[in-house]
Structure formats: structure tokens, C-alpha cells
N, C-alpha and C positions, 0 to 999 in steps of 0.2 A: 301408918295412920292407925289410930286405936279402933278396936272393935269390942264392944259397941261404943258409939259416941252418944253420950247422954248428958242431960243437964236441964236447966230451967231458964226460960226467957223471963227476965224481970224488967225488961225494957226492950227497945228495938235493937236489932243487931243480928249477926249470923252465928250459926253453930260452927263447930269444927267440921271439916269435910271427912267423908268416908269414901273409900274406893271399893267397888265390887261390881259384879254382874247382876246380882240379886240382892236387893237391900230392903229390909223391913223398916217401914217408917211408922212410928207411933207418936201421937201427941194427945195430951190430956189438958184441955182448956179449963182453967178455973173461972173464967168469965169472958171478957171481951178482948180479943186480939185478932190479928190477921197474919198468917204465915204463908210464904211461898216456898215450894220445893224448887231448887235450882240445880242445874247440871253445868259442868265445866267444859268449855270449848278447848280445842287443842292450843289456842292462843293464850289460854289462861282466863279469858273472860267468862263470867257466870251469866247464864240465861235461864229464864223461867221455864219450868215444865208447864206447858199449856193445860195439861190435865190436872194440875195441882197448884193453882194460883189462888191467893186470897182465901185460904182455908180459915174458917172461923169457928169450927166445932171439933169435938173429939174425932181423931183420925187414926185408922189402922189399915195400911195398904202395903203391898209389896211392889217395889219398882223393879221391873225385870224387862229389859230391852234386848237381852241377848248379847250385849257387849259390855266390857268393863267400862264403868263410868264413875267419875268423881261427882258426888252429890252433897249438898248441904241444905240447911233450912235458913230462911231469911225472915225474921219477924219484922214486918213493915209498919205495924200499928200495935200499940200495947196499952191496955188499961189494967188487965189482970194477967197473972203469970200463966205460962204454958210449959208444962213438963214434956220433954221429948226424949226419944230414943231412936237411934239409927243402928241397925245391926245387919251384918252380912249373912246371907242365907247359906244353905248347904251347897248351892251351886257356885259359891264364891262370888 
């Protein structure tokens, strides 16, 4: 999987996934949109992170749960673009 994962949501949809133990999540909202942070279950299903659901404003946080996790962003509502970046931290 690439590091970093970056791009721009110009509509609803998901980003590519990134896998790591410590993941920096950054989003720059140009206007109105809603984005969820999702993690992958062993079955392959994606579930919402309860601490990062329906994000609607600029965001800069580190996801660090102490275990290797697959993570992606899901833009669920879009009016204006959202630039995003997912990067693996020093702790992998």
C-alpha cells in the first residue's frame, strides 16, 4: 500500500487504504462535505471509527491504537472538495 495516500474528494467515495500502527490523517475542506474515518475488520468489512465520524471541517489527527490497522476515508456527502493525506508515522 502506498505511503502517503493522498488526493482530493471531488464527490462521494472512498480513499485508498493505508496500513500502519500510527497514521497521520489530514484533511483540508474547501467548503461543505462530510467524511468518516473507517477501519477494516478481519472479515474485510469497513466500520466507522466512532471518534471520527461526520467530519465537516479541517482535520489533523494521529490514529494510534497500538496495533496495525487498515484505515481509509469515506466521503459520504459532498458539495465542495476535500484534500486529504494519510501517512504512516515513525512507529509504523
